[in-house]
N, CA and C of each residue as an Amber inpcrd file, in Angstrom:
protein
   675
  11.8730000  -1.6310000  14.0870000  11.2400000  -2.6290000  13.2290000
  11.0220000  -3.9230000  13.9840000   9.8620000  -4.4820000  13.8110000
   9.5690000  -5.7950000  14.3850000   9.4040000  -6.7940000  13.2490000
  10.1550000  -7.8870000  13.2950000  10.0640000  -8.9270000  12.2720000
   9.3160000 -10.1230000  12.8410000   8.2340000 -10.5010000  12.1820000
   7.4680000 -11.6810000  12.5610000   7.5810000 -12.6990000  11.4380000
   8.0910000 -13.8780000  11.7640000   8.2850000 -14.9300000  10.7710000
   7.2180000 -16.0050000  10.9260000   6.8230000 -16.5680000   9.8110000
   5.8020000 -17.6120000   9.7770000   6.3310000 -18.7940000   8.9730000
   5.7650000 -19.9580000   9.2020000   6.1960000 -21.1370000   8.4530000
   5.6700000 -21.1200000   7.0270000   4.4580000 -20.6150000   6.8520000
   3.8440000 -20.5960000   5.5230000   3.1580000 -19.2610000   5.2680000
   2.9520000 -18.9670000   3.9970000   2.2370000 -17.7490000   3.6320000
   0.7940000 -17.7950000   4.1250000   0.1910000 -18.9770000   4.1130000
  -1.1830000 -19.1120000   4.5810000  -1.3140000 -18.7100000   6.0450000
  -0.3880000 -19.1850000   6.8670000  -0.3840000 -18.8180000   8.2860000
  -0.1900000 -17.3130000   8.4420000   0.6860000 -16.7480000   7.6260000
   0.9580000 -15.3170000   7.6910000  -0.2830000 -14.5000000   7.3360000
  -0.9740000 -14.8950000   6.2750000  -2.1620000 -14.1520000   5.8570000
  -3.2570000 -14.2170000   6.9140000  -3.4210000 -15.3660000   7.5400000
  -4.4320000 -15.5030000   8.5880000  -4.1360000 -14.5520000   9.7480000
  -2.8860000 -14.5400000  10.1870000  -2.5030000 -13.6970000  11.3110000
  -2.6270000 -12.2210000  10.9720000  -2.1310000 -11.8380000   9.8000000
  -2.1470000 -10.4260000   9.4230000  -3.5690000  -9.9160000   9.2250000
  -4.4300000 -10.7230000   8.6240000  -5.8080000 -10.2720000   8.4220000
  -6.4900000 -10.0010000   9.7540000  -6.2230000 -10.8450000  10.7500000
  -6.8120000 -10.6370000  12.0780000  -6.2730000  -9.3580000  12.7180000
  -4.9690000  -9.1040000  12.5470000  -4.3820000  -7.8820000  13.1070000
  -4.9720000  -6.6330000  12.4620000  -5.0910000  -6.6580000  11.1450000
  -5.6260000  -5.4920000  10.4400000  -7.0750000  -5.2330000  10.8480000
  -7.8630000  -6.2880000  10.9250000  -9.2640000  -6.1290000  11.3280000
  -9.3620000  -5.5150000  12.7170000  -8.5030000  -5.9590000  13.6220000
  -8.4970000  -5.4170000  14.9790000  -8.1050000  -3.9440000  14.9780000
  -7.1050000  -3.5930000  14.1850000  -6.6430000  -2.2000000  14.1290000
  -7.6910000  -1.2860000  13.4990000  -8.3720000  -1.7660000  12.4700000
  -9.4360000  -0.9680000  11.8600000 -10.5980000  -0.7720000  12.8330000
 -10.9500000  -1.8270000  13.5360000 -12.0360000  -1.7230000  14.5220000
 -11.6930000  -0.7190000  15.6150000 -10.4400000  -0.7370000  16.0600000
 -10.0080000   0.2100000  17.0890000 -10.0740000   1.6440000  16.5770000
  -9.6830000   1.8500000  15.3160000  -9.7370000   3.1930000  14.7320000
 -11.1730000   3.6910000  14.6460000 -12.0800000   2.8190000  14.2400000
 -13.4930000   3.2020000  14.1460000 -14.0440000   3.5430000  15.5270000
 -13.6620000   2.7590000  16.5220000 -14.1320000   3.0160000  17.8860000
 -13.6440000   4.3650000  18.4050000 -12.4230000   4.7490000  18.0200000
 -11.8420000   6.0040000  18.4970000 -12.3080000   7.2210000  17.7110000
 -12.3760000   7.0780000  16.3800000 -12.6010000   8.2500000  15.5320000
 -13.8490000   8.1470000  14.6550000 -14.5240000   7.0260000  14.6970000
 -15.7390000   6.8700000  13.9120000 -15.5120000   6.4570000  12.4810000
 -14.2650000   6.3640000  12.0630000 -13.9370000   5.9610000  10.6970000
 -12.5250000   5.4220000  10.6650000 -12.1710000   4.7680000   9.5610000
 -10.8230000   4.2280000   9.4070000 -10.4220000   4.2840000   7.9430000
  -9.1120000   4.3650000   7.7090000  -8.5630000   4.3770000   6.3530000
  -7.5500000   3.2490000   6.2230000  -7.7120000   2.4440000   5.1870000
  -6.8360000   1.3070000   4.9080000  -6.2040000   1.4900000   3.5420000
  -4.8740000   1.4050000   3.4600000  -4.1570000   1.4830000   2.1880000
  -3.4180000   0.1730000   1.9610000  -3.5740000  -0.3930000   0.7640000
  -3.0390000  -1.7250000   0.4810000  -2.3120000  -1.7390000  -0.8580000
  -1.3910000  -2.6990000  -1.0340000  -0.6910000  -2.8180000  -2.3070000
  -1.4980000  -3.6330000  -3.3070000  -1.1260000  -3.5190000  -4.5660000
  -1.6880000  -4.3820000  -5.5890000  -0.7920000  -5.5940000  -5.7900000
  -0.9450000  -6.2400000  -6.9330000  -0.1220000  -7.4040000  -7.2360000
  -0.7290000  -8.6950000  -6.7270000  -0.0270000  -9.7950000  -6.9830000
  -0.5680000 -11.1140000  -6.6560000  -0.3970000 -11.5010000  -5.1910000
   0.6370000 -11.0050000  -4.5300000   0.9300000 -11.4510000  -3.1600000
  -0.2100000 -11.2130000  -2.1750000  -0.8340000 -10.0260000  -2.1410000
  -1.8370000  -9.7940000  -1.0970000  -3.2160000 -10.3740000  -1.3830000
  -3.4160000 -11.0090000  -2.5220000  -4.7320000 -11.5460000  -2.8500000
  -5.3350000 -12.4160000  -1.7550000  -4.6030000 -13.4180000  -1.2520000
  -5.1540000 -14.2510000  -0.1740000  -5.4620000 -13.4620000   1.0950000
  -4.6870000 -12.4210000   1.3620000  -4.9750000 -11.5570000   2.5080000
  -6.3200000 -10.8630000   2.3200000  -6.5660000 -10.3730000   1.1100000
  -7.8340000  -9.7000000   0.8320000  -9.0150000 -10.6510000   0.9970000
  -8.8460000 -11.8950000   0.5330000  -9.9250000 -12.8780000   0.6590000
 -10.3550000 -13.0370000   2.1140000  -9.3830000 -13.0940000   3.0010000
  -9.6720000 -13.2620000   4.4280000 -10.2260000 -11.9810000   5.0390000
  -9.5910000 -10.8760000   4.7200000  -9.9860000  -9.6010000   5.3180000
 -11.4070000  -9.2120000   4.9170000 -11.8070000  -9.5800000   3.7080000
 -13.1470000  -9.2150000   3.2330000 -14.2510000  -9.8190000   4.0920000
 -13.9160000 -10.8620000   4.8330000 -14.9050000 -11.5450000   5.6680000
 -14.8970000 -11.0620000   7.1200000 -14.0100000 -10.1280000   7.4310000
 -13.8880000  -9.6570000   8.8140000 -15.1650000  -8.9580000   9.2680000
 -15.5460000  -9.2340000  10.4960000 -16.7620000  -8.6430000  11.0620000
 -16.4350000  -7.2950000  11.6890000 -16.4940000  -6.2560000  10.8760000
 -16.3100000  -4.8970000  11.3850000 -17.1970000  -3.9570000  10.5850000
 -17.2920000  -2.7340000  11.0130000 -18.1880000  -1.7700000  10.3770000
 -17.5370000  -1.2080000   9.1120000 -17.6020000  -1.9840000   8.0390000
 -16.9310000  -1.6120000   6.8000000 -17.4850000  -0.3260000   6.1940000
 -18.7160000   0.0180000   6.5050000 -19.2940000   1.2480000   5.9580000
 -18.5270000   2.4850000   6.4140000 -17.7540000   2.3470000   7.4730000
 -16.9490000   3.4580000   7.9830000 -15.4700000   3.3240000   7.6270000
 -15.1670000   2.4720000   6.6520000 -13.7840000   2.2570000   6.2200000
 -13.6000000   2.7810000   4.7990000 -12.5450000   3.5470000   4.5910000
 -12.1310000   3.9790000   3.2570000 -10.9180000   3.1590000   2.8480000
 -10.9850000   2.5800000   1.6540000  -9.9100000   1.7380000   1.1280000
  -9.2810000   2.4240000  -0.0710000  -7.9670000   2.3810000  -0.1490000
  -7.2560000   2.8790000  -1.3250000  -6.0070000   2.0420000  -1.5440000
  -5.4980000   2.0870000  -2.7560000  -4.2250000   1.4550000  -3.0680000
  -3.0760000   2.3660000  -2.6500000  -1.9250000   1.7590000  -2.3750000
  -0.7350000   2.5560000  -2.0950000  -0.1730000   3.1750000  -3.3670000
  -0.4610000   2.5450000  -4.5090000   0.0160000   3.0460000  -5.7920000
  -0.7750000   2.3620000  -6.8900000  -0.6630000   2.8940000  -8.1050000
  -1.4330000   2.3310000  -9.2060000  -0.8220000   2.7130000 -10.5400000
  -0.9620000   1.8220000 -11.5170000  -0.5960000   2.1590000 -12.8930000
  -1.6130000   3.1580000 -13.4400000  -1.1350000   4.0790000 -14.2920000
  -2.0440000   5.0880000 -14.8330000  -2.7630000   4.5220000 -16.0570000
  -3.7270000   3.6610000 -15.7760000  -4.5630000   3.0430000 -16.8040000
  -6.0070000   3.0870000 -16.3020000  -6.9920000   3.0480000 -17.2080000
  -8.3890000   3.0420000 -16.7570000  -8.6550000   1.9050000 -15.7750000
  -9.5990000   2.1260000 -14.8840000  -9.8520000   1.1500000 -13.8230000
 -10.3680000  -0.1810000 -14.3480000 -10.9050000  -0.2030000 -15.5880000
 -11.3740000  -1.4690000 -16.1500000 -10.3010000  -2.1790000 -16.9700000
  -9.0870000  -1.6380000 -16.9930000  -7.9780000  -2.2800000 -17.7000000
  -7.4580000  -3.4710000 -16.9040000  -7.0560000  -4.5550000 -17.5920000
  -6.4320000  -5.6780000 -16.8830000  -5.1500000  -5.2780000 -16.1600000
  -4.5410000  -4.1640000 -16.5670000  -3.3180000  -3.6910000 -15.9320000
  -3.5970000  -2.9240000 -14.6370000  -4.8470000  -2.5600000 -14.4110000
  -5.2160000  -1.8360000 -13.1970000  -5.4040000  -2.8040000 -12.0420000
  -5.0170000  -2.3690000 -10.8490000  -5.2310000  -3.1860000  -9.6510000
  -6.6240000  -3.0030000  -9.0520000  -7.4190000  -2.1070000  -9.6330000
  -8.7750000  -1.9110000  -9.1220000  -9.6000000  -3.1900000  -9.2260000
  -9.4060000  -3.9500000 -10.3010000 -10.1250000  -5.2140000 -10.4370000
  -9.8120000  -6.1620000  -9.2990000  -8.5360000  -6.2380000  -8.9210000
  -8.1280000  -7.0730000  -7.7890000  -8.8420000  -6.6330000  -6.5160000
  -8.8600000  -5.3400000  -6.2610000  -9.4870000  -4.8230000  -5.0440000
 -10.9850000  -5.1070000  -5.0470000 -11.6380000  -4.8550000  -6.1700000
 -13.0900000  -5.0370000  -6.2250000 -13.4960000  -6.5080000  -6.1690000
 -12.6620000  -7.3810000  -6.7420000 -13.0200000  -8.7950000  -6.8050000
 -12.6270000  -9.5870000  -5.5670000 -11.6210000  -9.0960000  -4.8300000
 -11.1150000  -9.9100000  -3.7190000 -11.1730000  -9.2230000  -2.3540000
 -11.2210000  -7.9090000  -2.3240000 -11.3240000  -7.2150000  -1.0370000
 -12.7100000  -6.6190000  -0.8150000 -13.2200000  -5.9080000  -1.8020000
 -14.5060000  -5.2230000  -1.6260000 -15.6740000  -6.1530000  -1.9360000
 -15.6590000  -7.3100000  -1.3150000 -16.7150000  -8.3130000  -1.4310000
 -17.0820000  -8.7660000  -0.0220000 -18.0800000  -9.6420000   0.0670000
 -18.5060000 -10.1410000   1.3770000 -18.8170000  -8.9590000   2.3020000
 -18.3820000  -9.0160000   3.5360000 -18.6680000  -7.9280000   4.4830000
 -18.0580000  -6.6060000   4.0340000 -16.8950000  -6.6800000   3.3820000
 -16.1730000  -5.4640000   2.9920000 -16.7840000  -4.7470000   1.7960000
 -17.8440000  -5.2960000   1.2120000 -18.4790000  -4.6310000   0.0720000
 -19.0650000  -3.2750000   0.4560000 -19.2490000  -3.0510000   1.7510000
 -19.8040000  -1.7710000   2.2140000 -18.7620000  -0.6650000   2.3050000
 -17.4880000  -0.9990000   2.1480000 -16.4250000   0.0010000   2.2830000
 -16.4510000   1.0030000   1.1330000 -15.9140000   2.1730000   1.3870000
 -15.7460000   3.2070000   0.3590000 -14.3810000   3.0210000  -0.2830000
 -14.3250000   3.1150000  -1.6140000 -13.0700000   2.9040000  -2.3390000
 -12.6950000   4.1560000  -3.1150000 -11.4550000   4.5930000  -2.9490000
 -10.9090000   5.6940000  -3.7410000  -9.9640000   5.0990000  -4.7780000
 -10.3680000   5.1240000  -6.0440000  -9.5230000   4.6100000  -7.1240000
  -8.4720000   5.6510000  -7.4840000  -7.2410000   5.2150000  -7.6390000
  -6.1550000   6.1400000  -7.9850000  -6.0570000   6.3050000  -9.5020000
  -7.1200000   6.8290000 -10.0720000  -7.1520000   7.1240000 -11.5030000
  -8.1720000   8.2280000 -11.7390000  -7.8490000   9.1340000 -12.6460000
  -8.7490000  10.2390000 -12.9850000  -8.8880000  10.3010000 -14.5030000
 -10.0180000   9.8850000 -15.0520000 -10.2070000   9.8930000 -16.5090000
 -10.0010000  11.2860000 -17.0960000  -9.3700000  11.3230000 -18.2540000
  -9.1850000  12.5850000 -18.9530000  -7.9460000  13.3640000 -18.5640000
  -7.2110000  12.8790000 -17.5650000  -5.9930000  13.5550000 -17.1250000
  -4.7930000  12.6400000 -17.3030000  -3.6110000  13.2440000 -17.4980000
  -2.4090000  12.4200000 -17.4790000  -2.0250000  12.1570000 -16.0250000
  -0.9480000  11.3760000 -15.8270000  -0.6200000  10.9600000 -14.4610000
  -0.1540000  12.1250000 -13.5890000   0.3590000  13.1780000 -14.2090000
   0.8030000  14.3420000 -13.4320000  -0.3990000  15.1480000 -12.9430000
  -1.2730000  15.5140000 -13.8640000  -2.4790000  16.2330000 -13.4680000
  -3.3930000  15.3800000 -12.6110000  -3.4190000  14.0800000 -12.9150000
  -4.2470000  13.1720000 -12.1340000  -3.7890000  13.0660000 -10.6960000
  -2.4760000  13.0510000 -10.4940000  -1.9480000  12.9810000  -9.1290000
  -2.3790000  14.1990000  -8.3220000  -2.3550000  15.3680000  -8.9560000
  -2.7890000  16.5880000  -8.2560000  -4.2710000  16.5030000  -7.8810000
  -5.0850000  16.0300000  -8.8210000  -6.5210000  15.9260000  -8.5530000
  -6.8070000  14.8880000  -7.4720000  -6.1200000  13.7650000  -7.5400000
  -6.3500000  12.7020000  -6.5660000  -5.8950000  13.1000000  -5.1690000
  -4.8790000  13.9410000  -5.0940000  -4.4150000  14.4040000  -3.7830000
  -5.5410000  15.0820000  -3.0140000  -6.4160000  15.7800000  -3.7470000
  -7.5340000  16.4600000  -3.0940000  -8.5380000  15.4640000  -2.5180000
  -8.6400000  14.2830000  -3.1380000  -9.5400000  13.2460000  -2.6240000
  -8.9150000  12.4830000  -1.4630000  -7.6180000  12.2420000  -1.5700000
  -6.9330000  11.4010000  -0.5860000  -6.6450000  12.1610000   0.7080000
  -6.2010000  13.4110000   0.5990000  -5.7350000  14.1670000   1.7660000
  -6.7180000  14.1930000   2.9350000  -8.0310000  14.3630000   2.7020000
  -8.9490000  14.3970000   3.8530000  -9.0240000  13.0830000   4.6280000
  -8.5140000  11.9990000   4.0400000  -8.5530000  10.6950000   4.7040000
  -7.2740000  10.3780000   5.4740000  -6.3210000  11.2970000   5.4390000
  -5.0610000  11.0840000   6.1430000  -5.1590000  11.5820000   7.5760000
  -4.3910000  11.0440000   8.5100000  -3.4340000   9.9600000   8.2910000
  -4.1100000   8.6040000   8.0930000  -3.4570000   7.7650000   7.3250000
  -3.9150000   6.3940000   7.1200000  -3.8800000   5.6700000   8.4650000
  -4.8960000   4.8840000   8.7400000  -4.8980000   4.1070000   9.9840000
  -4.0530000   2.8480000   9.8630000  -4.2020000   2.1360000   8.7610000
  -3.4320000   0.9080000   8.5490000  -2.9400000   0.8920000   7.1110000
  -1.6390000   0.7500000   6.9270000  -1.0790000   0.5990000   5.5940000
  -0.3520000  -0.7320000   5.5100000  -0.5560000  -1.4200000   4.3960000
   0.1740000  -2.6500000   4.0910000   1.0720000  -2.3480000   2.9020000
   2.3530000  -2.5810000   3.0660000   3.3310000  -2.3260000   2.0130000
   3.9360000  -3.6320000   1.5320000   4.2140000  -3.7020000   0.2510000
   5.0350000  -4.7680000  -0.2850000   6.4500000  -4.2470000  -0.4610000
   7.3250000  -5.0870000  -0.9850000   8.6980000  -4.6620000  -1.2560000
   9.2500000  -5.4870000  -2.4050000   9.8440000  -4.8180000  -3.3850000
  10.4830000  -5.5110000  -4.4860000  11.9090000  -5.9040000  -4.1390000
  12.4810000  -6.7670000  -4.9500000  13.8700000  -7.1690000  -4.7380000
  14.8170000  -5.9790000  -4.8430000  14.3850000  -4.9210000  -5.5550000
  15.1900000  -3.6940000  -5.6590000  14.9290000  -2.7420000  -4.4920000
  14.1380000  -3.2170000  -3.5260000  13.8260000  -2.4690000  -2.3020000
  12.8960000  -1.2860000  -2.5380000  12.1630000  -1.2910000  -3.6640000
  11.1190000  -0.2840000  -3.8420000   9.8920000  -0.7050000  -3.0480000
   9.0580000   0.2550000  -2.7420000   7.7640000  -0.0270000  -2.1340000
   6.7630000   0.9660000  -2.6930000   5.4820000   0.5790000  -2.7180000
   4.4880000   1.3460000  -3.4620000   5.0780000   1.5690000  -4.8630000
   5.0230000   2.7870000  -5.4060000   5.7470000   3.0680000  -6.6530000
   6.8750000   4.0550000  -6.3980000   7.5170000   3.9030000  -5.2490000
   8.7180000   4.6720000  -4.9180000   9.9150000   3.8430000  -5.3580000
  10.4020000   4.1250000  -6.5710000  11.4480000   3.3160000  -7.1870000
  12.8190000   3.9650000  -7.0440000  13.8260000   3.2100000  -6.5930000
  15.1790000   3.7740000  -6.5390000  15.6410000   4.1750000  -7.9330000
  16.2290000   5.3480000  -8.0240000  16.7280000   5.8290000  -9.3030000
  15.7220000   6.5850000 -10.1400000  14.4580000   6.5760000  -9.7630000
  13.4450000   7.3050000 -10.5330000  13.6450000   8.8110000 -10.3630000
  13.5750000   9.5820000 -11.4520000  13.7890000  11.0330000 -11.3450000
  12.8300000  11.7110000 -10.3700000  11.6260000  11.1620000 -10.2260000
  10.6220000  11.7930000  -9.3650000  10.7270000  11.3660000  -7.9050000
  11.6580000  10.4540000  -7.5900000  11.6920000   9.8830000  -6.2440000
  11.8990000  10.9390000  -5.1640000  12.8630000  11.8280000  -5.3610000
  13.1540000  12.8130000  -4.3150000  11.9580000  13.7290000  -4.0650000
  11.2030000  14.0260000  -5.1110000  10.0040000  14.8470000  -4.9380000
   8.9490000  14.0970000  -4.1340000   8.7870000  12.8140000  -4.4240000
   7.7920000  12.0110000  -3.7110000   8.1950000  11.7620000  -2.2640000
   9.5070000  11.8690000  -1.9740000   9.9890000  11.6690000  -0.6070000
  10.0580000  12.9670000   0.1890000   9.8220000  14.0850000  -0.4620000
   9.8480000  15.3730000   0.2330000   8.6830000  15.4480000   1.2160000
   8.9450000  15.9310000   2.4080000   7.8960000  16.0170000   3.4320000
   6.7650000  16.9560000   3.0280000   7.0210000  17.8350000   2.0510000
   5.9900000  18.7780000   1.6040000   5.2230000  18.2710000   0.3940000
   5.4880000  17.0530000  -0.0310000   4.8500000  16.5010000  -1.2290000
   3.3430000  16.3700000  -1.0460000   2.6320000  16.4550000  -2.1630000
   1.2000000  16.1800000  -2.1410000   0.9580000  14.7350000  -1.7130000
  -0.2690000  14.4290000  -1.3640000  -0.6030000  13.0790000  -0.9050000
  -0.3740000  12.0290000  -1.9810000  -0.6200000  12.4030000  -3.2410000
  -0.4290000  11.4920000  -4.3740000   0.5590000  12.1340000  -5.3350000
   1.5420000  11.3520000  -5.7690000   2.6030000  11.8840000  -6.6230000
   2.7540000  11.0490000  -7.8920000   3.1420000  11.6820000  -9.0130000
   3.3860000  10.9410000 -10.2490000   4.7330000  10.2370000 -10.2000000
   4.8260000   9.1250000 -10.9130000   6.0670000   8.3520000 -10.9030000
   6.1630000   7.5390000 -12.1910000   7.3810000   7.4300000 -12.7230000
   7.6390000   6.5520000 -13.8630000   8.7970000   5.6430000 -13.4860000
   8.5970000   4.3140000 -13.4680000   9.6880000   3.4000000 -13.1290000
  10.8720000   3.5760000 -14.0700000  12.0680000   3.4600000 -13.5470000
  13.2830000   3.6450000 -14.3350000  13.3990000   2.5470000 -15.3850000
  13.6910000   2.9560000 -16.6280000  13.9040000   1.9870000 -17.6890000
  12.6650000   1.2200000 -18.0790000  11.5060000   1.7030000 -17.6710000
  10.2750000   0.9620000 -17.9320000   9.6350000   1.4260000 -19.2290000
   9.1940000   0.4580000 -20.0270000   8.4140000   0.7680000 -21.2150000
   6.9230000   0.7000000 -20.9090000   6.5920000   0.4510000 -19.6580000
   5.2020000   0.2930000 -19.2670000   4.6010000   1.6320000 -18.8600000
   3.4550000   1.5590000 -18.2340000   2.6900000   2.7640000 -17.9500000
   3.3330000   3.6080000 -16.8540000   3.1330000   4.9240000 -16.9260000
   3.4550000   5.7540000 -15.7670000   2.5310000   5.3760000 -14.6180000
   2.8660000   5.8370000 -13.4440000   2.1120000   5.4570000 -12.2540000
   1.8470000   6.6710000 -11.3790000   0.9990000   6.4540000 -10.3940000
   0.8710000   7.3980000  -9.2860000   1.0910000   6.6090000  -8.0040000
   1.5780000   7.2940000  -6.9900000   1.8760000   6.6330000  -5.7230000
   1.5230000   7.5520000  -4.5610000   1.1070000   6.9790000  -3.4630000
   1.0190000   7.7760000  -2.2510000   2.4190000   8.2660000  -1.9170000
   2.5370000   9.4940000  -1.4920000   3.8480000  10.0610000  -1.1760000
   4.4370000   9.3840000   0.0510000   5.7380000   9.5370000   0.2160000
   6.3990000   8.9680000   1.3900000   5.7990000   9.5290000   2.6710000
   5.4710000  10.8150000   2.6580000   4.8740000  11.4400000   3.8410000
   3.5200000  10.8100000   4.1690000   2.7040000  10.5880000   3.1580000
   1.3910000   9.9750000   3.3860000   1.5290000   8.5660000   3.9420000
   2.5260000   7.8390000   3.4550000   2.7430000   6.4680000   3.9270000
   3.3810000   6.4420000   5.3130000   4.3540000   7.3110000   5.5310000
   5.1160000   7.2780000   6.7870000   4.2750000   7.6940000   7.9880000
   3.2710000   8.5080000   7.7640000   2.4510000   8.9840000   8.8790000
   1.3110000   8.0280000   9.2220000   1.2660000   6.8780000   8.5740000
   0.2400000   5.8810000   8.9140000   0.3740000   5.4680000  10.3770000
  -0.7550000   5.2290000  11.0010000  -0.7360000   4.8620000  12.4190000
  -0.2130000   3.4380000  12.6320000  -0.4920000   2.5500000  11.6970000
  -0.0010000   1.1740000  11.7680000   0.5710000   0.8070000  10.4060000
   1.7930000   0.2790000  10.3910000   2.4550000  -0.0820000   9.1410000
   2.8370000  -1.5500000   9.1580000   2.4030000  -2.2700000   8.1340000
   2.7550000  -3.6770000   7.9680000   3.4600000  -3.8480000   6.6250000
   4.5710000  -4.5660000   6.6260000   5.2880000  -4.8990000   5.3960000
   5.1400000  -6.3930000   5.1810000   4.6950000  -6.7740000   3.9970000
   4.3710000  -8.1660000   3.6820000   5.3330000  -8.6870000   2.6270000
   6.1620000  -9.6810000   2.9870000   7.1340000 -10.2270000   2.0340000
   7.1860000 -11.7470000   2.1330000   7.4870000 -12.3780000   1.0070000
   7.5760000 -13.8370000   0.9230000   8.8630000 -14.2030000   0.1940000
   9.6130000 -15.1700000   0.7390000  10.7890000 -15.6970000   0.0550000
  12.1030000 -15.2350000   0.6510000  13.1220000 -16.0690000   0.4940000
  14.4450000 -15.7500000   1.0310000  15.0570000 -14.5300000   0.3580000
  14.7630000 -14.3420000  -0.9420000  15.3300000 -13.1880000  -1.6420000
  14.8210000 -11.8770000  -1.0550000  13.5530000 -11.8580000  -0.6540000
  13.0040000 -10.6470000  -0.0530000  13.5800000 -10.4200000   1.3470000
  13.8300000 -11.4980000   2.0790000  14.4200000 -11.3390000   3.4090000
  15.8380000 -10.7900000   3.2950000  16.5700000 -11.2300000   2.2840000
  17.9130000 -10.7080000   2.0430000  17.8590000  -9.2300000   1.6770000
  16.9080000  -8.8680000   0.8120000  16.7530000  -7.4670000   0.4240000
  16.3650000  -6.6080000   1.6220000  15.5360000  -7.1550000   2.5020000
  15.1360000  -6.4310000   3.7080000  16.3420000  -6.1120000   4.5790000
  17.2090000  -7.1020000   4.7760000  18.4110000  -6.8910000   5.5810000
  19.3080000  -5.8290000   4.9520000  19.4190000  -5.8580000   3.6370000
  20.2360000  -4.8690000   2.9360000  19.6390000  -3.4700000   3.0850000
  18.3200000  -3.3800000   2.9900000  17.6550000  -2.0800000   3.0650000
  17.8870000  -1.3860000   4.3930000  18.0560000  -2.1500000   5.4450000
  18.2200000  -1.5620000   6.7700000  19.5140000  -0.7680000   6.9090000
  20.4650000  -1.0120000   6.0070000  21.7390000  -0.2960000   6.0750000
  21.8640000   0.7680000   4.9860000  20.7910000   1.0010000   4.2460000
  20.8250000   1.9560000   3.1480000  19.9030000   3.1370000   3.4250000
  20.0970000   4.2070000   2.6580000  19.2400000   5.3850000   2.7850000
  17.9610000   5.1750000   1.9740000  16.9020000   5.9240000   2.2750000
  15.6660000   5.7980000   1.5050000  15.8100000   6.1420000   0.0250000
  16.8170000   6.9290000  -0.3260000  17.0450000   7.2070000  -1.7460000
  17.4530000   5.9290000  -2.4710000  18.3030000   5.1260000  -1.8410000
  18.7670000   3.8810000  -2.4490000  17.8250000   2.7130000  -2.1860000
  17.1270000   2.7630000  -1.0660000  16.1990000   1.6990000  -0.6760000
  14.9470000   2.3580000  -0.1060000  13.9950000   2.7280000  -0.9540000
  12.8250000   3.4720000  -0.4720000  12.0810000   2.8180000   0.6890000
  12.0750000   1.4970000   0.7630000  11.3930000   0.8220000   1.8710000
  12.0020000   1.2020000   3.2170000  13.2820000   1.5880000   3.2250000
  13.9860000   1.8730000   4.4810000  13.3100000   2.9760000   5.2860000
  12.6640000   3.9050000   4.6180000  12.0290000   5.0270000   5.3150000
  10.9090000   4.5600000   6.2450000  10.3060000   3.4150000   5.9360000
   9.1200000   2.9750000   6.6670000   9.3930000   1.8500000   7.6540000
  10.6140000   1.3290000   7.6540000  10.9220000   0.1800000   8.5070000
  10.9550000   0.4910000  10.0030000  11.4400000   1.6530000  10.4450000
  11.5470000   1.8730000  11.8960000  10.2420000   1.6730000  12.6560000
   9.1220000   2.0180000  12.0480000   7.8330000   1.9020000  12.7340000
   6.9750000   0.7600000  12.1950000   7.5990000  -0.1460000  11.4520000
   6.8370000  -1.1960000  10.7760000   6.9260000  -2.5360000  11.4860000
   5.8880000  -3.3290000  11.2940000   5.9540000  -4.7580000  11.5820000
   6.1120000  -5.4650000  10.2470000   7.1950000  -6.2020000  10.0930000
   7.4570000  -6.9330000   8.8590000   6.9770000  -8.3660000   9.0400000
   6.1690000  -8.8250000   8.1070000   5.6420000 -10.1840000   8.1310000
   6.3090000 -10.9570000   6.9980000   6.9970000 -12.0470000   7.3530000
   7.7630000 -12.7990000   6.3460000   7.4920000 -14.2900000   6.4700000
   7.3840000 -14.9290000   5.3180000   7.3540000 -16.3900000   5.2770000
   8.2620000 -16.8500000   4.1430000   8.8630000 -18.0380000   4.2730000
   9.7820000 -18.4980000   3.2290000   9.0600000 -18.8680000   1.9410000
   7.8400000 -19.3810000   2.0630000   7.0510000 -19.7670000   0.8800000
   5.5960000 -19.3830000   1.1060000
């Protein structure tokens, strides 16, 4: 694991966006296409704003989320709006987007169907992961009954998941195998609490701290604010 610290989140987003753009460009030069997987939520929004302006051949880039709530893509609870409004704009509007939702199916059947769409794009060239204070990443939640299945090396590319004790929507997540085989892995965290959780995760198993599975090959980007 490589830890890169920044004074501010703004500085971190500027640096990371440049790194991702460079890595995507290199992938396109080598293989003619690239795959980018990103988290939802509020933290990566400024990163998307910057990355959307990167000068690269976006028409050869496939973008997907690392995980998603099982709600229609036009729901305020869906992260698709975030991706379409902040990443798939400007130069990046030419990118191909795979939404992690399948109308008419529940999250279990939907995960199976989506795996067929996602698998041909693997391995991911660049993945950006977040991390919760409970050390979950994507929708790989510690204590979730489906966690061990999603962490199995034979798992489908997309797996169903329900957060423990949650009254909210079920989810789908890229499997641990799909995430771990990414060519470049970046973990994006802000705040002292996340840095403390990161240190704790390094001494725990992926069952207790799902982020731990991805740290050995990751560059962690951290800022205090």
